[in-house]
VOPAGU-2260 file (C-alpha; in pm, 1 decimal, decimal comma):
REM VOPAGU-2260
SITE   aa  ch    i         X         Y         Z
SITE  MET   A    0       0,0       0,0       0,0
SITE  HIS   A    1     282,9     236,4      87,1
SITE  ARG   A    2     463,7     158,3    -240,7
SITE  ARG   A    3     144,9     226,4    -438,1
SITE  ARG   A    4      97,4     566,6    -274,7
SITE  LEU   A    5     462,7     651,5    -329,1
SITE  GLY   A    6     439,1     552,2    -696,5
SITE  LEU   A    7     120,6     751,5    -748,6
SITE  SER   A    8     271,7    1052,7    -574,2
SITE  LEU   A    9     582,9    1036,7    -790,8
SITE  ALA   A   10     372,8    1003,6   -1107,5
SITE  ILE   A   11     160,9    1304,8   -1012,1
SITE  LEU   A   12     471,5    1503,1    -925,3
SITE  GLY   A   13     621,8    1413,4   -1263,4
SITE  PHE   A   14     310,1    1529,6   -1447,8
SITE  MET   A   15     307,3    1852,8   -1248,2
SITE  VAL   A   16     670,3    1917,6   -1343,8
SITE  LEU   A   17     595,5    1852,6   -1711,3
SITE  VAL   A   18     297,9    2088,9   -1705,0
SITE  ALA   A   19     502,7    2355,2   -1523,7
SITE  ILE   A   20     782,6    2332,1   -1779,8
SITE  LYS   A   21     554,8    2344,6   -2085,4
SITE  PRO   A   22     185,4    2408,2   -2020,4
SITE  PRO   A   23     -48,2    2224,1   -2257,1
SITE  ALA   A   24    -186,3    2421,8   -2549,2
SITE  GLY   A   25    -560,5    2459,6   -2563,8
SITE  GLU   A   26    -585,7    2418,9   -2939,0
SITE  LEU   A   27    -454,4    2158,2   -3179,2
SITE  ARG   A   28    -459,3    2201,8   -3554,8
SITE  LEU   A   29    -373,6    1924,1   -3795,7
SITE  SER   A   30    -319,8    1999,7   -4161,0
SITE  LEU   A   31    -334,0    1714,3   -4411,3
SITE  ASP   A   32    -379,1    1708,8   -4787,7
SITE  ALA   A   33    -712,2    1527,1   -4799,4
SITE  PRO   A   34    -991,8    1748,8   -4659,4
SITE  THR   A   35   -1236,1    1454,5   -4647,0
SITE  ASP   A   36   -1003,6    1245,2   -4433,1
SITE  GLY   A   37   -1156,9    1187,9   -4088,8
SITE  SER   A   38    -829,2    1084,0   -3925,6
SITE  PRO   A   39    -733,8    1431,9   -3798,1
SITE  LEU   A   40   -1069,4    1460,1   -3623,0
SITE  LYS   A   41   -1020,5    1119,3   -3464,5
SITE  VAL   A   42    -671,3    1213,4   -3348,3
SITE  GLU   A   43    -795,6    1541,5   -3206,4
SITE  ALA   A   44   -1082,4    1366,0   -3029,6
SITE  GLY   A   45    -840,5    1111,1   -2885,4
SITE  LEU   A   46    -610,7    1383,8   -2757,5
SITE  ASP   A   47    -903,4    1571,8   -2605,1
SITE  LEU   A   48   -1016,6    1254,8   -2431,9
SITE  GLY   A   49    -663,5    1195,5   -2302,4
SITE  VAL   A   50    -638,7    1548,9   -2164,7
SITE  PHE   A   51    -977,3    1509,8   -1996,0
SITE  ALA   A   52    -879,0    1173,3   -1844,5
SITE  LEU   A   53    -550,8    1312,3   -1713,1
SITE  SER   A   54    -717,7    1616,5   -1556,2
SITE  PHE   A   55    -982,0    1388,6   -1402,5
SITE  LEU   A   56    -714,2    1162,1   -1251,2
SITE  ILE   A   57    -524,3    1458,1   -1109,5
SITE  HIS   A   58    -847,7    1600,0    -963,3
SITE  GLN   A   59    -931,1    1265,2    -801,2
SITE  ALA   A   60    -578,8    1232,8    -661,2
SITE  GLU   A   61    -603,2    1581,3    -511,3
SITE  ARG   A   62    -938,4    1496,4    -351,5
SITE  ARG   A   63    -800,4    1176,5    -199,8
SITE  ALA   A   64    -488,0    1352,6     -74,2
SITE  ARG   A   65    -697,8    1583,4     145,4
C-alpha cells in the first residue's frame, strides 16, 4: 500500500513538473492534404479525451490527498 501511494505521488509530481515546464496548449490544428479524411478529427478527439482523463485523474488524486 505504501509503495502504491509513493508511486502515485511520484507520477503526479512528474506530471506537475511537465505541465510547469511546458503548459499544454488549448488548441490543436492538424493539416493534411485530404480534406475529407476523418483521421485528424479522430486524433484530435483522442487527444481531447486523453487530456480530460488526465485532468480527471489529477483532480481525483487531489481529492483523496486531502
